[in-house]
A tleap script that builds the chain and sets N, CA, C and O, in Angstrom:
source leaprc.protein.ff14SB
mol = sequence {
  NMET ARG LYS LEU ASP ALA ARG SER LEU LYS
  ILE LEU ARG LYS LEU ALA PRO GLU ILE SER
  GLU PRO VAL HIE TYR ARG SER ILE LEU PRO
  PRO VAL SER MET HIE HIE ALA ALA ASP GLU
  ASP ASP PHE GLN GLU ARG LEU GLU ARG LEU
  SER ALA GLU GLU PHE ASP TYR LEU ALA GLY
  LYS ILE MET ASP GLY SER GLU CYS LEU LYS
  CYS ILE SER PRO GLU SER ALA ARG ILE PHE
  ILE ASP LEU LEU GLU LYS LYS ALA PRO GLY
  GLY SER GLY GLU ARG ILE ARG GLU LEU TYR
  LYS SER SER THR GLY TYR GLU CVAL
}
set mol.1.N position { 7.444 -19.651 -9.998 }
set mol.1.CA position { 8.038 -18.446 -10.248 }
set mol.1.C position { 9.631 -18.590 -10.263 }
set mol.1.O position { 10.249 -19.592 -9.903 }
set mol.2.N position { 10.152 -17.451 -10.725 }
set mol.2.CA position { 11.499 -17.634 -10.949 }
set mol.2.C position { 12.161 -16.939 -9.984 }
set mol.2.O position { 11.800 -15.796 -9.705 }
set mol.3.N position { 13.335 -17.611 -9.280 }
set mol.3.CA position { 14.251 -16.731 -8.210 }
set mol.3.C position { 15.381 -16.370 -8.747 }
set mol.3.O position { 16.029 -17.341 -9.138 }
set mol.4.N position { 15.996 -15.114 -8.963 }
set mol.4.CA position { 17.095 -14.924 -9.698 }
set mol.4.C position { 18.485 -15.443 -9.107 }
set mol.4.O position { 18.905 -15.326 -7.956 }
set mol.5.N position { 19.020 -15.989 -10.100 }
set mol.5.CA position { 20.264 -16.705 -9.712 }
set mol.5.C position { 21.434 -15.804 -9.384 }
set mol.5.O position { 21.122 -14.686 -8.975 }
set mol.6.N position { 22.655 -16.066 -9.483 }
set mol.6.CA position { 23.875 -15.227 -8.993 }
set mol.6.C position { 24.347 -14.560 -10.181 }
set mol.6.O position { 24.971 -13.512 -10.010 }
set mol.7.N position { 24.144 -15.018 -11.461 }
set mol.7.CA position { 24.307 -14.405 -12.642 }
set mol.7.C position { 23.683 -13.009 -13.064 }
set mol.7.O position { 24.178 -11.997 -13.560 }
set mol.8.N position { 21.997 -13.464 -12.547 }
set mol.8.CA position { 21.189 -12.393 -12.934 }
set mol.8.C position { 21.157 -11.371 -11.838 }
set mol.8.O position { 20.840 -10.215 -12.118 }
set mol.9.N position { 21.463 -11.711 -10.609 }
set mol.9.CA position { 21.481 -10.536 -9.416 }
set mol.9.C position { 22.725 -9.543 -10.252 }
set mol.9.O position { 22.580 -8.355 -10.542 }
set mol.10.N position { 23.820 -10.299 -10.501 }
set mol.10.CA position { 24.909 -9.478 -10.895 }
set mol.10.C position { 24.759 -8.751 -11.982 }
set mol.10.O position { 25.709 -7.984 -12.134 }
set mol.11.N position { 23.892 -8.674 -12.863 }
set mol.11.CA position { 23.102 -7.761 -13.754 }
set mol.11.C position { 22.427 -7.109 -13.358 }
set mol.11.O position { 22.650 -5.928 -13.624 }
set mol.12.N position { 21.315 -7.386 -12.572 }
set mol.12.CA position { 20.694 -6.657 -11.773 }
set mol.12.C position { 21.487 -5.450 -10.880 }
set mol.12.O position { 21.148 -4.268 -10.930 }
set mol.13.N position { 22.202 -5.780 -10.351 }
set mol.13.CA position { 22.895 -4.782 -9.641 }
set mol.13.C position { 23.972 -3.869 -10.452 }
set mol.13.O position { 24.464 -2.792 -10.113 }
set mol.14.N position { 24.145 -4.499 -11.416 }
set mol.14.CA position { 24.929 -3.537 -12.519 }
set mol.14.C position { 23.941 -2.440 -13.241 }
set mol.14.O position { 24.382 -1.376 -13.676 }
set mol.15.N position { 22.780 -2.753 -13.309 }
set mol.15.CA position { 21.714 -1.659 -13.847 }
set mol.15.C position { 21.071 -1.065 -12.804 }
set mol.15.O position { 20.442 -0.028 -13.017 }
set mol.16.N position { 21.125 -1.610 -11.550 }
set mol.16.CA position { 20.674 -0.765 -10.193 }
set mol.16.C position { 21.520 -0.706 -9.232 }
set mol.16.O position { 21.188 -1.216 -8.162 }
set mol.17.N position { 22.510 -0.226 -9.327 }
set mol.17.CA position { 23.674 -0.547 -7.745 }
set mol.17.C position { 23.057 0.360 -6.287 }
set mol.17.O position { 23.619 0.491 -5.200 }
set mol.18.N position { 21.743 0.887 -6.728 }
set mol.18.CA position { 21.231 1.375 -5.557 }
set mol.18.C position { 20.307 0.247 -4.946 }
set mol.18.O position { 19.626 0.388 -3.931 }
set mol.19.N position { 20.367 -0.597 -5.521 }
set mol.19.CA position { 19.537 -1.970 -4.754 }
set mol.19.C position { 19.758 -2.023 -3.362 }
set mol.19.O position { 20.731 -1.346 -3.031 }
set mol.20.N position { 19.145 -2.639 -2.373 }
set mol.20.CA position { 19.677 -3.069 -1.171 }
set mol.20.C position { 19.424 -4.637 -0.910 }
set mol.20.O position { 18.437 -5.087 -1.491 }
set mol.21.N position { 19.892 -5.204 -0.413 }
set mol.21.CA position { 19.781 -6.616 0.179 }
set mol.21.C position { 18.544 -6.459 1.181 }
set mol.21.O position { 18.411 -5.444 1.864 }
set mol.22.N position { 17.569 -7.623 1.226 }
set mol.22.CA position { 17.532 -8.754 0.068 }
set mol.22.C position { 16.904 -8.479 -1.229 }
set mol.22.O position { 15.989 -7.664 -1.347 }
set mol.23.N position { 17.308 -9.040 -2.037 }
set mol.23.CA position { 16.557 -8.744 -3.424 }
set mol.23.C position { 15.311 -9.811 -3.557 }
set mol.23.O position { 15.346 -11.041 -3.532 }
set mol.24.N position { 14.309 -9.004 -3.692 }
set mol.24.CA position { 12.367 -10.048 -3.897 }
set mol.24.C position { 12.379 -10.030 -5.361 }
set mol.24.O position { 11.492 -10.717 -5.868 }
set mol.25.N position { 13.282 -9.324 -6.293 }
set mol.25.CA position { 12.353 -9.328 -7.641 }
set mol.25.C position { 12.618 -10.373 -8.407 }
set mol.25.O position { 13.618 -11.060 -8.200 }
set mol.26.N position { 11.754 -10.632 -9.395 }
set mol.26.CA position { 11.351 -12.318 -9.834 }
set mol.26.C position { 12.285 -11.976 -11.307 }
set mol.26.O position { 12.781 -12.902 -11.949 }
set mol.27.N position { 12.432 -10.580 -11.710 }
set mol.27.CA position { 13.053 -10.575 -13.309 }
set mol.27.C position { 13.932 -9.196 -12.697 }
set mol.27.O position { 14.081 -8.634 -11.612 }
set mol.28.N position { 14.422 -9.032 -14.164 }
set mol.28.CA position { 15.668 -7.870 -13.910 }
set mol.28.C position { 14.838 -6.479 -14.721 }
set mol.28.O position { 14.532 -5.542 -13.983 }
set mol.29.N position { 14.488 -6.371 -16.229 }
set mol.29.CA position { 13.944 -5.403 -16.813 }
set mol.29.C position { 12.843 -4.621 -16.265 }
set mol.29.O position { 12.887 -3.392 -16.231 }
set mol.30.N position { 11.914 -5.264 -15.859 }
set mol.30.CA position { 10.513 -4.581 -14.951 }
set mol.30.C position { 10.932 -3.816 -14.010 }
set mol.30.O position { 10.588 -2.637 -14.089 }
set mol.31.N position { 11.941 -4.310 -12.642 }
set mol.31.CA position { 11.988 -3.476 -11.413 }
set mol.31.C position { 13.004 -2.228 -12.045 }
set mol.31.O position { 12.909 -1.042 -11.729 }
set mol.32.N position { 13.941 -2.774 -12.963 }
set mol.32.CA position { 15.019 -1.374 -13.184 }
set mol.32.C position { 14.079 -0.511 -13.924 }
set mol.32.O position { 14.121 0.636 -13.479 }
set mol.33.N position { 13.186 -0.669 -14.967 }
set mol.33.CA position { 12.672 0.173 -15.924 }
set mol.33.C position { 11.708 0.823 -15.071 }
set mol.33.O position { 11.661 2.045 -14.933 }
set mol.34.N position { 10.924 -0.011 -14.488 }
set mol.34.CA position { 9.603 0.767 -13.412 }
set mol.34.C position { 10.176 1.558 -12.282 }
set mol.34.O position { 9.775 2.657 -11.899 }
set mol.35.N position { 11.318 0.749 -11.724 }
set mol.35.CA position { 11.208 1.879 -10.006 }
set mol.35.C position { 12.552 2.521 -9.873 }
set mol.35.O position { 12.943 3.381 -9.084 }
set mol.36.N position { 13.335 1.711 -11.114 }
set mol.36.CA position { 14.861 2.460 -10.482 }
set mol.36.C position { 15.147 3.590 -11.318 }
set mol.36.O position { 15.700 4.590 -10.862 }
set mol.37.N position { 14.702 3.456 -12.856 }
set mol.37.CA position { 15.198 4.383 -13.863 }
set mol.37.C position { 14.046 5.453 -13.878 }
set mol.37.O position { 12.833 5.253 -13.927 }
set mol.38.N position { 14.815 6.775 -13.818 }
set mol.38.CA position { 13.872 7.850 -13.573 }
set mol.38.C position { 13.235 8.191 -14.732 }
set mol.38.O position { 12.272 8.916 -14.483 }
set mol.39.N position { 13.434 7.871 -16.402 }
set mol.39.CA position { 12.876 8.034 -17.157 }
set mol.39.C position { 13.518 7.309 -18.284 }
set mol.39.O position { 14.659 6.912 -18.047 }
set mol.40.N position { 12.928 6.999 -19.701 }
set mol.40.CA position { 13.655 6.259 -20.677 }
set mol.40.C position { 15.119 6.350 -21.042 }
set mol.40.O position { 15.885 5.440 -21.359 }
set mol.41.N position { 15.330 7.598 -20.931 }
set mol.41.CA position { 16.961 8.101 -20.877 }
set mol.41.C position { 17.899 7.108 -19.860 }
set mol.41.O position { 18.688 6.189 -20.078 }
set mol.42.N position { 17.408 7.761 -18.670 }
set mol.42.CA position { 18.113 7.007 -17.424 }
set mol.42.C position { 17.993 5.264 -17.639 }
set mol.42.O position { 18.897 4.532 -17.236 }
set mol.43.N position { 16.908 4.787 -18.240 }
set mol.43.CA position { 17.157 3.151 -18.461 }
set mol.43.C position { 17.799 2.943 -19.528 }
set mol.43.O position { 18.537 1.959 -19.470 }
set mol.44.N position { 17.796 3.582 -20.619 }
set mol.44.CA position { 19.228 3.366 -21.686 }
set mol.44.C position { 20.435 3.334 -21.266 }
set mol.44.O position { 21.277 2.472 -21.520 }
set mol.45.N position { 20.566 4.431 -20.502 }
set mol.45.CA position { 21.933 5.108 -20.043 }
set mol.45.C position { 22.154 3.624 -18.739 }
set mol.45.O position { 23.306 3.334 -18.415 }
set mol.46.N position { 21.264 3.036 -18.282 }
set mol.46.CA position { 21.430 1.725 -17.477 }
set mol.46.C position { 21.749 0.491 -18.183 }
set mol.46.O position { 22.408 -0.465 -17.775 }
set mol.47.N position { 21.101 0.686 -19.453 }
set mol.47.CA position { 21.486 -0.746 -20.227 }
set mol.47.C position { 22.864 -0.656 -21.046 }
set mol.47.O position { 23.550 -1.622 -21.379 }
set mol.48.N position { 23.110 0.578 -21.280 }
set mol.48.CA position { 24.470 0.452 -21.830 }
set mol.48.C position { 25.700 0.237 -20.758 }
set mol.48.O position { 26.882 0.231 -21.104 }
set mol.49.N position { 25.407 0.123 -19.884 }
set mol.49.CA position { 26.467 -0.518 -19.066 }
set mol.49.C position { 26.801 -2.373 -19.126 }
set mol.49.O position { 27.803 -2.965 -18.724 }
set mol.50.N position { 25.810 -2.821 -19.642 }
set mol.50.CA position { 25.708 -4.221 -20.162 }
set mol.50.C position { 26.849 -4.571 -21.228 }
set mol.50.O position { 27.086 -3.698 -22.063 }
set mol.51.N position { 27.400 -5.473 -21.267 }
set mol.51.CA position { 28.083 -5.980 -22.311 }
set mol.51.C position { 27.487 -7.249 -23.085 }
set mol.51.O position { 26.527 -7.882 -22.647 }
set mol.52.N position { 28.145 -7.556 -24.271 }
set mol.52.CA position { 27.397 -8.313 -25.253 }
set mol.52.C position { 26.702 -9.390 -24.733 }
set mol.52.O position { 25.528 -9.673 -24.972 }
set mol.53.N position { 27.577 -10.057 -23.916 }
set mol.53.CA position { 27.501 -11.147 -23.484 }
set mol.53.C position { 25.940 -11.139 -22.262 }
set mol.53.O position { 24.988 -11.918 -22.210 }
set mol.54.N position { 26.156 -10.331 -21.713 }
set mol.54.CA position { 25.023 -9.888 -20.473 }
set mol.54.C position { 23.603 -9.657 -21.568 }
set mol.54.O position { 22.508 -10.158 -21.314 }
set mol.55.N position { 23.812 -9.009 -22.507 }
set mol.55.CA position { 22.569 -8.723 -23.389 }
set mol.55.C position { 22.259 -10.343 -23.870 }
set mol.55.O position { 21.208 -10.791 -23.412 }
set mol.56.N position { 22.910 -11.102 -24.582 }
set mol.56.CA position { 22.494 -12.346 -24.874 }
set mol.56.C position { 22.313 -13.168 -23.837 }
set mol.56.O position { 21.707 -14.140 -24.289 }
set mol.57.N position { 22.528 -13.331 -22.554 }
set mol.57.CA position { 21.950 -13.680 -21.312 }
set mol.57.C position { 20.537 -13.308 -21.360 }
set mol.57.O position { 19.754 -14.258 -21.365 }
set mol.58.N position { 19.968 -11.958 -21.402 }
set mol.58.CA position { 19.057 -11.542 -20.990 }
set mol.58.C position { 18.081 -12.099 -22.300 }
set mol.58.O position { 16.986 -12.641 -22.154 }
set mol.59.N position { 18.759 -11.826 -23.607 }
set mol.59.CA position { 17.479 -12.451 -24.645 }
set mol.59.C position { 17.315 -13.843 -24.264 }
set mol.59.O position { 16.163 -14.191 -24.002 }
set mol.60.N position { 18.153 -14.623 -24.189 }
set mol.60.CA position { 17.850 -16.096 -23.622 }
set mol.60.C position { 17.116 -15.919 -22.645 }
set mol.60.O position { 16.501 -16.973 -22.813 }
set mol.61.N position { 16.647 -15.493 -21.762 }
set mol.61.CA position { 15.896 -15.379 -20.717 }
set mol.61.C position { 14.556 -14.587 -21.055 }
set mol.61.O position { 13.474 -14.609 -20.469 }
set mol.62.N position { 14.910 -13.974 -22.035 }
set mol.62.CA position { 13.155 -13.374 -22.309 }
set mol.62.C position { 12.770 -14.909 -23.436 }
set mol.62.O position { 11.660 -15.408 -23.248 }
set mol.63.N position { 13.491 -15.437 -24.304 }
set mol.63.CA position { 12.922 -16.284 -25.288 }
set mol.63.C position { 12.223 -17.707 -24.289 }
set mol.63.O position { 11.245 -18.400 -24.567 }
set mol.64.N position { 13.189 -17.793 -23.019 }
set mol.64.CA position { 12.509 -19.071 -22.440 }
set mol.64.C position { 11.442 -18.619 -21.619 }
set mol.64.O position { 10.869 -19.461 -20.927 }
set mol.65.N position { 11.043 -17.314 -21.573 }
set mol.65.CA position { 9.798 -17.161 -20.899 }
set mol.65.C position { 10.198 -16.564 -19.397 }
set mol.65.O position { 9.210 -16.074 -18.852 }
set mol.66.N position { 11.538 -16.481 -18.517 }
set mol.66.CA position { 11.687 -16.405 -17.458 }
set mol.66.C position { 12.159 -14.793 -17.097 }
set mol.66.O position { 12.313 -14.361 -15.955 }
set mol.67.N position { 12.342 -14.043 -18.328 }
set mol.67.CA position { 12.288 -12.530 -17.973 }
set mol.67.C position { 11.229 -12.047 -18.798 }
set mol.67.O position { 10.969 -12.311 -19.972 }
set mol.68.N position { 10.693 -11.337 -18.025 }
set mol.68.CA position { 9.455 -10.602 -18.675 }
set mol.68.C position { 9.673 -8.847 -19.665 }
set mol.68.O position { 9.727 -7.696 -19.230 }
set mol.69.N position { 9.729 -9.262 -20.742 }
set mol.69.CA position { 9.966 -8.069 -21.690 }
set mol.69.C position { 8.620 -7.629 -21.722 }
set mol.69.O position { 8.605 -6.401 -21.630 }
set mol.70.N position { 7.311 -8.184 -21.828 }
set mol.70.CA position { 6.167 -7.740 -21.892 }
set mol.70.C position { 5.478 -7.084 -20.703 }
set mol.70.O position { 4.253 -6.957 -20.685 }
set mol.71.N position { 6.338 -6.624 -19.612 }
set mol.71.CA position { 6.198 -6.382 -18.341 }
set mol.71.C position { 6.292 -4.909 -18.189 }
set mol.71.O position { 5.719 -4.198 -17.363 }
set mol.72.N position { 7.237 -4.530 -19.269 }
set mol.72.CA position { 7.737 -3.098 -19.542 }
set mol.72.C position { 6.945 -2.283 -20.623 }
set mol.72.O position { 6.308 -2.875 -21.494 }
set mol.73.N position { 7.000 -0.717 -20.543 }
set mol.73.CA position { 6.367 -0.209 -21.590 }
set mol.73.C position { 7.005 -0.427 -22.997 }
set mol.73.O position { 8.179 -0.787 -23.085 }
set mol.74.N position { 6.194 -0.198 -24.148 }
set mol.74.CA position { 6.674 -0.312 -25.533 }
set mol.74.C position { 8.147 0.646 -25.375 }
set mol.74.O position { 9.236 0.164 -25.688 }
set mol.75.N position { 8.031 1.760 -24.959 }
set mol.75.CA position { 9.137 2.476 -25.246 }
set mol.75.C position { 10.618 1.592 -24.694 }
set mol.75.O position { 11.489 1.071 -25.390 }
set mol.76.N position { 10.522 1.650 -23.470 }
set mol.76.CA position { 11.659 0.618 -22.646 }
set mol.76.C position { 11.861 -0.759 -23.251 }
set mol.76.O position { 12.907 -1.405 -23.195 }
set mol.77.N position { 10.773 -1.114 -23.812 }
set mol.77.CA position { 10.829 -2.339 -24.868 }
set mol.77.C position { 11.747 -2.250 -26.130 }
set mol.77.O position { 12.570 -3.045 -26.584 }
set mol.78.N position { 11.401 -1.226 -26.472 }
set mol.78.CA position { 12.191 -0.506 -27.691 }
set mol.78.C position { 13.529 -0.204 -27.230 }
set mol.78.O position { 14.411 -0.691 -27.937 }
set mol.79.N position { 13.888 0.426 -26.297 }
set mol.79.CA position { 15.271 0.764 -26.374 }
set mol.79.C position { 15.853 -0.483 -25.917 }
set mol.79.O position { 16.987 -0.496 -26.396 }
set mol.80.N position { 15.629 -1.763 -25.096 }
set mol.80.CA position { 15.988 -2.551 -24.760 }
set mol.80.C position { 16.466 -3.477 -26.069 }
set mol.80.O position { 17.547 -4.062 -26.001 }
set mol.81.N position { 15.568 -3.603 -27.348 }
set mol.81.CA position { 15.822 -4.481 -27.915 }
set mol.81.C position { 16.765 -3.657 -29.327 }
set mol.81.O position { 17.268 -4.264 -30.273 }
set mol.82.N position { 16.798 -2.076 -29.091 }
set mol.82.CA position { 17.609 -1.565 -30.008 }
set mol.82.C position { 18.832 -1.572 -29.973 }
set mol.82.O position { 19.611 -1.368 -30.905 }
set mol.83.N position { 19.211 -1.977 -28.127 }
set mol.83.CA position { 20.589 -1.993 -27.771 }
set mol.83.C position { 20.831 -3.383 -28.019 }
set mol.83.O position { 21.868 -3.535 -28.665 }
set mol.84.N position { 20.306 -4.333 -27.765 }
set mol.84.CA position { 20.629 -5.724 -28.268 }
set mol.84.C position { 20.622 -5.946 -29.508 }
set mol.84.O position { 21.205 -6.957 -29.899 }
set mol.85.N position { 20.107 -5.256 -30.266 }
set mol.85.CA position { 20.797 -5.359 -31.837 }
set mol.85.C position { 21.963 -4.560 -31.982 }
set mol.85.O position { 22.759 -4.968 -32.829 }
set mol.86.N position { 22.282 -3.453 -31.327 }
set mol.86.CA position { 23.536 -2.898 -31.517 }
set mol.86.C position { 24.745 -3.806 -30.882 }
set mol.86.O position { 25.746 -4.039 -31.560 }
set mol.87.N position { 24.633 -4.202 -29.821 }
set mol.87.CA position { 25.662 -4.616 -28.736 }
set mol.87.C position { 25.307 -6.008 -29.126 }
set mol.87.O position { 26.096 -6.499 -28.318 }
set mol.88.N position { 24.798 -7.010 -29.670 }
set mol.88.CA position { 24.755 -8.471 -29.941 }
set mol.88.C position { 24.101 -8.795 -31.013 }
set mol.88.O position { 23.127 -9.547 -31.034 }
set mol.89.N position { 24.665 -8.177 -32.076 }
set mol.89.CA position { 23.566 -8.824 -33.239 }
set mol.89.C position { 23.813 -10.035 -33.243 }
set mol.89.O position { 24.511 -10.691 -32.470 }
set mol.90.N position { 22.995 -10.464 -34.492 }
set mol.90.CA position { 22.964 -12.100 -34.471 }
set mol.90.C position { 21.307 -12.613 -34.711 }
set mol.90.O position { 21.044 -13.812 -34.806 }
set mol.91.N position { 20.425 -11.727 -34.779 }
set mol.91.CA position { 19.004 -12.008 -34.892 }
set mol.91.C position { 18.103 -12.232 -33.910 }
set mol.91.O position { 16.899 -12.417 -34.087 }
set mol.92.N position { 18.784 -12.215 -32.681 }
set mol.92.CA position { 17.860 -12.222 -31.450 }
set mol.92.C position { 17.090 -11.264 -31.073 }
set mol.92.O position { 15.978 -11.441 -30.578 }
set mol.93.N position { 17.565 -10.283 -31.256 }
set mol.93.CA position { 16.772 -8.739 -31.507 }
set mol.93.C position { 15.778 -8.696 -32.127 }
set mol.93.O position { 14.804 -8.184 -31.575 }
set mol.94.N position { 15.660 -9.143 -33.313 }
set mol.94.CA position { 14.591 -9.602 -34.271 }
set mol.94.C position { 13.548 -10.416 -33.942 }
set mol.94.O position { 12.400 -10.060 -34.206 }
set mol.95.N position { 13.776 -11.465 -33.402 }
set mol.95.CA position { 12.937 -12.374 -32.656 }
set mol.95.C position { 12.377 -12.007 -31.718 }
set mol.95.O position { 11.177 -12.252 -31.590 }
set mol.96.N position { 13.162 -11.223 -30.667 }
set mol.96.CA position { 12.515 -10.922 -29.355 }
set mol.96.C position { 11.365 -9.600 -29.956 }
set mol.96.O position { 10.189 -9.562 -29.596 }
set mol.97.N position { 11.956 -8.645 -30.861 }
set mol.97.CA position { 10.885 -7.607 -31.438 }
set mol.97.C position { 9.519 -8.193 -31.858 }
set mol.97.O position { 8.481 -7.630 -31.510 }
set mol.98.N position { 9.510 -9.361 -32.631 }
set mol.98.CA position { 8.652 -10.180 -33.102 }
set mol.98.C position { 7.520 -10.618 -31.929 }
set mol.98.O position { 6.300 -10.457 -31.878 }
set mol.99.N position { 8.395 -11.188 -31.097 }
set mol.99.CA position { 7.468 -11.879 -29.909 }
set mol.99.C position { 6.832 -11.320 -28.852 }
set mol.99.O position { 5.987 -11.791 -28.091 }
set mol.100.N position { 7.781 -9.352 -28.945 }
set mol.100.CA position { 6.936 -8.581 -28.241 }
set mol.100.C position { 5.769 -7.813 -29.104 }
set mol.100.O position { 4.834 -7.172 -28.625 }
set mol.101.N position { 5.953 -7.959 -30.017 }
set mol.101.CA position { 4.492 -7.481 -31.027 }
set mol.101.C position { 3.438 -8.652 -30.838 }
set mol.101.O position { 2.253 -8.438 -30.583 }
set mol.102.N position { 3.965 -9.846 -30.982 }
set mol.102.CA position { 3.074 -10.927 -31.151 }
set mol.102.C position { 2.215 -10.976 -29.546 }
set mol.102.O position { 1.013 -11.233 -29.467 }
set mol.103.N position { 2.896 -10.745 -28.617 }
set mol.103.CA position { 2.187 -10.956 -27.267 }
set mol.103.C position { 1.590 -9.640 -26.340 }
set mol.103.O position { 1.196 -9.602 -25.174 }
set mol.104.N position { 1.701 -8.602 -27.372 }
set mol.104.CA position { 1.279 -6.895 -26.562 }
set mol.104.C position { 0.379 -6.191 -27.835 }
set mol.104.O position { -0.307 -5.189 -27.634 }
set mol.105.N position { 0.469 -6.804 -29.076 }
set mol.105.CA position { 0.263 -5.815 -29.907 }
set mol.105.C position { 0.731 -4.854 -30.700 }
set mol.105.O position { 0.444 -4.556 -31.860 }
set mol.106.N position { 1.835 -4.196 -29.583 }
set mol.106.CA position { 2.876 -2.810 -30.089 }
set mol.106.C position { 4.079 -3.370 -30.809 }
set mol.106.O position { 4.726 -4.373 -30.504 }
set mol.107.N position { 4.290 -2.411 -31.979 }
set mol.107.CA position { 5.378 -2.518 -32.547 }
set mol.107.C position { 6.506 -1.548 -32.287 }
set mol.107.O position { 6.493 -0.332 -32.475 }
set mol.108.N position { 7.371 -2.218 -31.874 }
set mol.108.CA position { 8.584 -1.445 -31.438 }
set mol.108.C position { 9.694 -1.333 -31.874 }
set mol.108.O position { 10.512 -0.613 -31.301 }
savepdb mol mol.pdb
quit
């Protein structure tokens, strides 16, 4: 099971500054979307805080299986992927969209 490293913790705290120590989460997106964001609009506002580099980092974690995009709702996944494509264009958004569809059956 994944343990969040310093870089992941920094991103998590940027998305959900209300999180207190110690952090027991094994991923970033599911706890933010399910426990900290009030709704999809709030989730999107939180994600908009991330830089292109941070989106690239999360995309890499999704691609290597250490970040669980399929653990969030299709709407939250769509929000993440749309912002990924906007902030960090280069194809990873399209690959992750395909990965999400093949693993969940949902088109986002």
